[in-house]
C-alpha positions as CSV (number, residue, x, y, z in Angstrom):
1,M,34.2,-61.4,-80.1
2,A,33.0,-61.4,-76.3
3,I,32.2,-64.9,-75.1
4,P,28.3,-64.4,-73.2
5,A,27.9,-65.1,-69.5
6,A,26.2,-68.1,-68.3
7,A,23.7,-66.3,-66.1
8,S,22.4,-64.4,-69.4
9,N,21.6,-67.5,-70.7
10,L,20.0,-69.2,-67.8
11,M,16.1,-68.8,-66.8
12,P,15.5,-65.7,-64.4
13,F,15.9,-66.0,-61.1
14,D,12.0,-65.2,-60.2
15,D,10.1,-67.2,-62.9
16,L,12.0,-69.6,-61.9
17,A,10.9,-69.6,-58.6
18,R,7.5,-68.3,-59.6
19,L,7.0,-71.4,-62.3
20,A,7.9,-73.8,-59.0
21,G,5.5,-72.5,-56.7
22,A,7.9,-70.6,-54.0
23,A,5.8,-68.6,-51.2
24,P,7.3,-65.4,-50.2
25,P,8.5,-67.1,-46.8
26,V,10.6,-68.9,-49.2
27,L,12.0,-66.5,-51.4
28,A,12.3,-64.8,-48.5
29,Y,14.9,-66.8,-46.9
30,L,17.3,-67.3,-50.3
31,R,17.5,-63.8,-51.3
32,A,18.5,-63.2,-47.5
33,R,20.9,-66.0,-48.0
34,G,22.3,-64.4,-51.3
35,V,20.6,-66.7,-53.6
36,D,18.7,-64.4,-55.5
37,R,20.6,-65.6,-59.0
38,T,20.0,-69.2,-60.7
39,S,23.8,-70.2,-61.3
40,T,24.1,-69.0,-57.5
41,L,21.5,-71.5,-57.2
42,A,23.0,-73.8,-58.9
43,L,26.7,-73.9,-58.1
44,I,25.9,-73.6,-54.5
45,A,25.8,-77.5,-54.1
46,A,26.9,-80.4,-55.9
47,T,24.7,-82.7,-54.8
48,Q,21.1,-82.9,-53.3
49,E,22.8,-84.0,-49.9
50,D,24.3,-81.0,-49.9
51,L,21.7,-79.0,-51.3
52,R,19.7,-80.4,-47.9
53,R,22.7,-79.4,-45.9
54,I,23.6,-75.8,-46.9
55,L,19.7,-74.7,-47.6
56,L,17.4,-76.9,-46.1
57,Q,17.8,-77.8,-42.5
58,P,19.2,-74.7,-41.5
59,F,15.6,-73.1,-42.7
60,V,14.0,-75.9,-40.8
61,D,16.0,-75.7,-37.3
62,G,15.8,-71.4,-37.6
63,I,18.4,-69.6,-38.8
64,D,19.1,-65.3,-38.4
65,V,19.8,-63.7,-41.4
66,D,20.9,-59.5,-41.0
67,G,18.6,-59.9,-37.4
68,T,15.6,-61.5,-39.1
69,H,14.8,-64.9,-38.4
70,H,13.9,-66.9,-41.0
71,K,12.2,-70.3,-39.6
72,L,9.9,-73.2,-41.3
73,D,7.0,-74.7,-39.8
74,D,7.0,-78.4,-40.0
75,Q,3.9,-78.2,-41.7
76,H,5.0,-77.1,-44.5
77,K,8.4,-78.1,-44.5
78,E,8.0,-81.6,-46.6
79,V,6.4,-79.1,-49.4
80,A,9.3,-76.5,-49.0
81,A,11.7,-79.0,-49.4
82,A,10.2,-80.3,-52.5
83,I,10.1,-76.9,-53.8
84,V,14.0,-75.8,-53.2
85,T,15.1,-79.2,-54.4
86,H,13.0,-78.3,-57.7
87,M,14.5,-75.1,-58.0
88,W,17.8,-76.3,-57.6
89,T,17.4,-79.3,-60.1
90,E,16.1,-77.1,-63.2
91,A,18.8,-74.8,-62.5
92,R,21.4,-77.2,-62.6
93,R,19.9,-78.6,-65.8
94,Q,20.1,-76.0,-67.5
95,W,24.0,-75.0,-66.5
96,E,25.2,-78.5,-67.4
97,A,23.2,-77.8,-70.9
98,H,25.3,-74.4,-71.3
99,C,28.3,-75.4,-70.1
100,Q,28.0,-78.2,-72.8
101,T,27.2,-76.0,-75.9
102,P,30.4,-74.3,-77.4
103,Q,29.3,-70.5,-76.6
104,L,32.2,-69.5,-79.3
105,Q,33.1,-70.6,-82.8
106,P,37.0,-71.1,-84.0
107,A,38.4,-69.3,-86.6
108,P,38.1,-70.2,-89.8
109,A,42.0,-71.0,-90.0
110,A,41.9,-72.9,-86.5
111,Q,38.9,-74.4,-87.6
112,A,40.7,-76.3,-91.2
113,G,43.1,-77.6,-88.9
114,A,40.8,-79.1,-86.4
115,P,39.8,-82.8,-86.1
116,A,36.0,-83.7,-87.6
117,A,33.6,-83.6,-84.5
118,P,32.5,-87.2,-83.6
119,P,29.9,-88.6,-85.1
120,A,26.6,-89.6,-83.0
121,R,26.1,-92.5,-81.9
122,P,24.2,-95.1,-82.9
123,D,22.9,-96.6,-79.8
124,D,21.6,-92.8,-79.1
125,K,18.0,-93.5,-79.5
126,P,15.1,-92.3,-77.6
127,P,14.5,-94.5,-75.1
128,K,10.6,-96.2,-75.2
129,S,9.7,-95.9,-71.2
130,F,9.5,-92.4,-69.7
131,L,11.4,-92.7,-66.2
132,A,11.2,-89.0,-65.6
133,W,7.6,-89.9,-64.9
134,A,7.1,-90.1,-61.2
135,T,9.8,-86.7,-60.9
136,Q,8.0,-84.6,-63.0
137,V,4.9,-85.2,-61.8
138,E,6.2,-84.5,-58.3
139,A,7.4,-81.4,-59.5
140,Y,4.4,-79.7,-61.1
141,N,2.3,-80.5,-57.7
142,S,4.8,-79.3,-55.3
143,R,4.1,-76.1,-57.1
144,L,1.4,-74.4,-55.2
145,L,-1.7,-72.6,-56.4
146,D,-3.2,-70.6,-53.8
147,G,-1.4,-72.1,-50.9
148,A,-2.2,-76.1,-52.2
149,R,-0.4,-78.5,-54.0
150,R,-1.8,-78.7,-57.7
151,R,-2.8,-81.9,-59.5
152,F,-1.4,-83.2,-63.0
153,P,-4.0,-84.7,-64.9
154,T,-2.0,-87.9,-65.2
155,Q,-4.9,-90.0,-67.1
156,T,-4.3,-87.1,-70.0
157,L,-1.0,-89.3,-71.0
158,L,-1.0,-92.4,-69.7
159,G,-0.2,-95.0,-71.9
160,A,1.7,-92.3,-74.1
161,E,5.2,-92.6,-72.5
162,E,6.7,-93.4,-75.5
163,V,6.0,-90.1,-76.8
164,L,6.8,-88.3,-73.7
165,A,10.2,-90.4,-73.9
166,R,11.1,-88.7,-77.5
167,I,10.0,-86.1,-76.5
168,W,12.2,-85.8,-73.2
169,H,15.3,-86.7,-75.0
170,E,15.0,-84.6,-77.6
171,H,14.7,-81.8,-75.5
172,T,17.6,-82.8,-72.8
173,A,20.1,-84.9,-74.0
174,S,20.1,-84.9,-78.5
175,K,18.2,-81.1,-79.3
176,A,17.4,-82.6,-82.3
177,Y,13.6,-81.5,-81.5
178,T,10.5,-82.9,-84.1
179,P,6.7,-81.7,-84.0
180,V,4.1,-83.9,-82.0
181,S,1.2,-84.5,-84.3
182,L,-2.7,-83.9,-83.4
183,T,-2.7,-88.1,-82.9
184,E,0.5,-89.2,-81.6
185,I,-0.7,-89.2,-78.1
186,L,-3.9,-89.8,-78.5
187,S,-4.1,-92.8,-80.2
188,R,-1.3,-94.2,-77.8
189,R,-3.5,-93.1,-74.6
190,T,-5.1,-95.5,-72.2
191,Y,-8.5,-93.8,-71.6
192,Q,-10.3,-91.1,-73.9
193,A,-11.0,-87.5,-73.0
194,S,-14.7,-88.9,-72.1
195,G,-12.8,-91.6,-69.3
196,E,-13.6,-94.4,-71.5
197,I,-11.1,-96.8,-73.0
198,N,-9.4,-95.8,-75.9
199,P,-9.5,-98.6,-78.1
200,H,-7.3,-97.2,-80.5
201,A,-4.5,-98.1,-78.1
202,V,-6.3,-101.7,-77.1
203,R,-5.7,-102.6,-80.6
204,R,-2.6,-101.3,-80.5
205,A,-1.8,-103.4,-77.0
206,S,-3.0,-106.4,-79.2
207,G,-0.4,-106.8,-81.3
208,A,-3.4,-108.3,-83.8
209,A,-2.8,-105.4,-86.8
210,E,-0.2,-103.0,-86.9
211,E,-2.4,-99.6,-86.3
212,K,-2.0,-96.8,-88.4
213,E,-1.8,-93.1,-88.0
214,W,-5.2,-91.3,-88.2
215,S,-6.0,-87.9,-88.8
216,P,-9.0,-86.3,-87.4
217,R,-11.7,-84.9,-88.8
218,T,-13.4,-83.6,-86.4
219,L,-12.7,-80.2,-84.4
220,L,-13.8,-82.4,-81.2
221,A,-10.8,-84.4,-82.2
222,V,-8.5,-81.1,-82.8
223,L,-8.8,-79.9,-79.6
224,D,-8.6,-83.2,-77.9
225,G,-4.9,-83.6,-79.3
226,V,-3.9,-80.2,-79.2
227,D,-5.2,-80.2,-75.2
228,A,-3.0,-83.7,-75.0
229,V,0.1,-81.8,-76.3
230,R,-0.5,-79.1,-73.9
231,W,0.0,-81.0,-70.8
232,A,2.9,-83.3,-72.1
233,W,4.9,-79.9,-72.9
234,I,4.3,-79.0,-69.5
235,L,5.6,-82.4,-67.7
236,V,9.0,-82.1,-69.4
237,D,9.7,-79.0,-69.1
238,L,9.6,-77.9,-72.6
239,G,9.1,-74.3,-72.3
240,P,7.2,-71.7,-69.6
241,E,4.2,-73.1,-68.1
242,S,2.6,-69.6,-69.5
243,A,4.2,-69.6,-72.9
244,V,2.9,-73.3,-73.8
245,N,-0.8,-72.1,-72.5
246,T,-1.1,-68.8,-74.7
247,F,0.1,-70.8,-77.8
248,I,-1.8,-73.5,-77.1
249,D,-5.1,-71.1,-76.4
250,W,-4.3,-69.2,-79.8
251,F,-4.0,-72.2,-81.8
252,S,-7.7,-73.7,-80.5
253,A,-9.2,-70.2,-80.6
254,K,-7.6,-70.8,-84.3
255,A,-9.2,-74.1,-84.9
256,R,-12.5,-72.8,-83.4
257,S,-12.6,-70.5,-85.9
258,R,-12.7,-72.4,-88.8
259,P,-14.8,-75.5,-87.8
260,T,-15.8,-76.7,-91.4
261,M,-11.7,-76.6,-92.2
262,I,-10.3,-79.0,-90.1
263,E,-7.7,-80.8,-93.0
264,Q,-6.6,-77.1,-93.2
265,V,-6.3,-76.9,-89.6
266,V,-4.3,-79.8,-89.2
267,D,-2.0,-78.9,-92.0
268,F,-1.8,-75.8,-90.1
269,W,-0.7,-77.6,-87.1
270,S,1.9,-79.4,-89.3
271,A,3.6,-75.8,-90.7
272,I,3.9,-74.7,-87.5
273,G,5.0,-77.6,-85.6
274,W,8.1,-78.2,-87.9
275,T,9.0,-74.4,-87.7
276,L,8.9,-74.7,-83.7
277,A,10.8,-77.6,-84.0
278,M,13.4,-75.6,-86.6
279,D,13.8,-72.6,-84.2
280,L,14.0,-74.5,-81.0
281,R,17.1,-76.2,-82.8
282,L,18.9,-73.1,-83.6
283,G,18.9,-72.7,-79.8
284,K,15.2,-70.2,-79.4
285,S,13.9,-70.3,-76.6
286,F,10.4,-71.6,-76.5
287,G,8.4,-68.4,-75.5
288,E,10.6,-66.4,-78.7
289,A,9.8,-69.1,-80.8
290,T,6.3,-69.4,-80.1
291,K,6.0,-65.8,-80.6
292,A,7.2,-65.1,-83.8
293,I,4.7,-68.1,-85.1
294,M,1.9,-65.8,-83.6
295,D,2.8,-62.8,-85.0
296,D,2.8,-64.7,-88.6
297,H,-0.6,-64.3,-89.7
298,A,0.4,-64.6,-93.4
299,L,1.2,-68.8,-92.8
300,F,-2.5,-69.1,-91.2
301,Y,-4.0,-67.3,-94.3
302,E,-2.2,-69.6,-96.8
303,V,-2.8,-72.6,-95.4
304,M,-6.5,-71.8,-94.9
305,A,-6.9,-70.9,-98.8
306,R,-5.2,-74.4,-99.8
307,P,-8.3,-76.6,-102.1
308,P,-8.9,-79.4,-99.6
309,K,-7.5,-82.7,-101.0
310,Q,-9.3,-85.3,-103.5
311,P,-10.0,-88.6,-102.0
312,P,-9.5,-91.4,-104.7
313,R,-12.7,-92.2,-106.4
314,R,-14.8,-95.0,-105.6
315,P,-17.0,-96.8,-108.6
316,N,-20.6,-96.1,-107.5
317,P,-21.8,-99.9,-106.6
318,D,-25.4,-98.6,-108.6
319,H,-23.9,-97.6,-111.4
320,A,-21.2,-100.9,-111.4
321,A,-24.6,-102.9,-111.6
322,A,-26.5,-101.0,-114.1
323,A,-23.2,-101.0,-116.8
324,E,-23.1,-105.0,-116.3
325,T,-26.4,-104.9,-116.9
326,A,-26.0,-103.5,-120.1
327,D,-23.6,-105.2,-121.0
328,D,-24.9,-108.5,-120.3
329,A,-28.5,-107.0,-122.4
330,E,-25.8,-106.2,-125.9
331,Q,-24.8,-110.3,-125.6
332,P,-26.1,-112.3,-128.1
333,T,-28.1,-114.9,-126.3
334,K,-30.3,-117.8,-127.7
335,G,-34.0,-117.1,-127.7
336,A,-33.1,-113.0,-126.9
337,G,-35.3,-112.1,-129.9
338,R,-38.4,-113.2,-128.2
339,R,-39.7,-112.7,-124.6
340,R,-41.6,-114.7,-122.9
341,G,-45.4,-114.8,-124.5
342,G,-44.4,-115.2,-128.0
343,R,-43.9,-111.4,-128.2
344,S,-40.9,-110.0,-129.6
345,R,-39.2,-107.9,-128.9
346,K,-39.7,-105.1,-131.9
347,P,-40.3,-101.0,-131.0
348,K,-43.6,-99.8,-131.2
349,G,-45.3,-97.6,-133.6
350,R,-45.1,-93.7,-133.5
351,G,-48.2,-91.8,-131.9
352,R,-48.8,-88.3,-132.2
353,G,-46.0,-85.6,-131.0
354,S,-43.3,-88.7,-131.4
355,T,-39.9,-87.7,-132.8
356,P,-39.1,-90.0,-135.9
357,P,-35.7,-91.3,-135.9
358,P,-32.8,-89.8,-138.4
359,R,-32.5,-91.1,-141.3
360,A,-29.8,-91.6,-144.2
361,P,-29.5,-88.6,-147.0
362,A,-31.0,-89.2,-150.2
363,H,-27.9,-89.5,-151.8
364,S,-26.0,-91.9,-152.3
365,A,-22.0,-92.0,-150.2
366,G,-20.4,-92.8,-153.1
367,R,-21.8,-91.0,-156.0
368,P,-21.5,-86.9,-156.8
369,R,-24.2,-85.6,-155.9
370,T,-25.2,-83.3,-159.3
371,P,-26.1,-79.9,-158.0
372,G,-29.6,-78.6,-158.5
373,L,-31.7,-75.9,-158.9
374,P,-31.9,-73.8,-155.6
375,G,-34.5,-74.9,-153.0
376,T,-35.1,-77.9,-154.9
377,T,-34.5,-81.5,-153.7
378,I,-32.5,-84.1,-155.8
379,V,-34.0,-87.6,-155.8
380,E,-31.6,-90.4,-157.2
381,L,-33.7,-93.9,-158.4
382,A,-32.1,-96.7,-158.7
383,P,-32.1,-98.2,-161.6
384,P,-35.0,-100.1,-163.2
385,A,-35.4,-104.0,-163.6
386,N,-34.8,-103.0,-167.4
387,A,-31.8,-103.8,-168.4
388,A,-31.7,-102.1,-171.0
389,T,-32.7,-98.6,-169.1
390,T,-29.3,-98.1,-167.5
391,G,-28.2,-94.8,-165.8
392,L,-30.1,-93.3,-162.9
393,L,-33.3,-91.0,-163.7
394,E,-33.1,-87.7,-161.6
395,L,-36.3,-85.7,-160.5
396,M,-36.9,-81.9,-160.3
397,V,-39.4,-80.9,-157.4
398,Q,-39.3,-78.1,-156.6
399,H,-41.1,-78.2,-153.5
400,R,-40.8,-81.1,-150.4
401,R,-43.7,-81.3,-148.5
402,P,-44.4,-84.7,-145.9
403,A,-47.1,-86.8,-147.0
404,V,-50.8,-86.1,-145.2
405,G,-53.3,-87.4,-144.6
406,Q,-54.8,-90.6,-142.4
407,R,-52.9,-92.0,-139.2
408,G,-49.8,-93.7,-139.5
409,A,-48.8,-91.2,-142.4
410,G,-45.0,-90.7,-142.2
411,V,-43.9,-92.3,-145.3
412,P,-41.4,-88.5,-146.0
413,A,-41.8,-87.2,-149.4
414,Q,-38.4,-88.3,-151.3
415,E,-39.4,-92.4,-151.0
416,G,-42.9,-91.5,-152.9
417,L,-41.5,-89.8,-155.3
418,R,-38.9,-91.9,-155.8
419,R,-41.5,-94.7,-156.0
420,Q,-43.2,-92.4,-159.0
421,A,-40.1,-91.7,-160.5
422,L,-39.9,-95.7,-160.8
423,G,-42.8,-95.8,-162.4
424,T,-42.1,-93.6,-164.6
425,A,-39.1,-95.2,-166.1
426,R,-40.8,-98.6,-166.5
427,G,-43.9,-96.8,-168.7
428,L,-40.6,-95.2,-171.0
429,A,-38.9,-98.9,-170.9
430,C,-42.3,-99.8,-172.7
431,R,-43.1,-97.4,-175.1
432,P,-42.9,-98.3,-178.6
433,G,-39.4,-97.2,-179.7
434,G,-38.5,-97.2,-176.5
435,R,-34.7,-98.8,-175.4
436,G,-35.8,-102.3,-174.4
437,T,-39.4,-103.8,-173.2
438,R,-41.2,-105.0,-169.9
439,P,-39.5,-107.8,-168.7
440,A,-42.2,-110.6,-168.6
441,A,-41.2,-111.0,-164.4
442,E,-42.9,-107.7,-164.4
443,E,-45.9,-107.5,-166.0
444,D,-49.5,-107.9,-164.1
């Protein structure tokens, strides 16, 4: 297995110069001096003093190379010096990172006898402050745009140095990349997108209560969060600026296409954030990892198809109050049977069209029902008051019809028949030859 060349893993020289904003005279001078490779620029000087002595000072004083005179005018010499210094710093960083990464895995036999790799130091933690803030901002501003210096929007990230320090530490030291949520920077930065003071940052700085991470609920909050992540990635050079802008613009378009599915959009950002972090841990470039994510259309539709999470139900205060009132009304209280004014709580009589309440069946629940003829109803009579007349008298009624008459006649047929049968039983008991005599208590 051949060892890959170091130059193949470094950023191409043309891309490095384009990202640094190098003007055509600067590129012509570097190419004339033979500095047209990223590896050459990284190794031409060990310190910035050597770089200034070898490359910058001859360019300022003027030098003839192959019959062409190269000289930097006094008006742009500071800008050109900053651009060349930035290109050299980035080339050195990539070269050192390549040299620290093992390129060839040992054979299994040799690996078995080799000692285990030392564990990570416990103090190898991300710092709380972003020390490279000024350097990175100046590197961004030194890239000329139409011949003029750019201006980094520091207000977008001011106050979120802790998040920037973590991203910088993961990118330059530990290589243990983690995703950046949509609210990490929004909840920590000093100013909102409108320019007003951020209330979340004020509460976090006061330390009165621990500020919990919140989730964006509107499309505007999602767009503000992803725009803050854009500038954080550009500041720490997580990837080429063009690749960062392409990826963020792609996600913004996806979010705008689902304005009513904010919860699924936030979940989609979390999913692709972890995918990007794992790809960067495997050594893939930012452009390669983001291109694979943007080509994975199935993941987007899969996350969008997820049902929204149901929040825990809270009792309705109106329903709770009504239930409590009903429970209080069911409790027996003194004088509850009468209202104020001496009127009792009795239900009013039913008028026309009212439905009578359900009644219990005519037969006794504890006695077997005697079968009758088809179309008939059996009415069981209470035993007569005369002790001589025992048992039950069953009256077979061919047709049961409700009683009709004047207003209020709502007594069912069973009750009328029962009374009629009871009178018949009493009459039979008092006849001569009967089983007994009519009791004195029932005589008129």
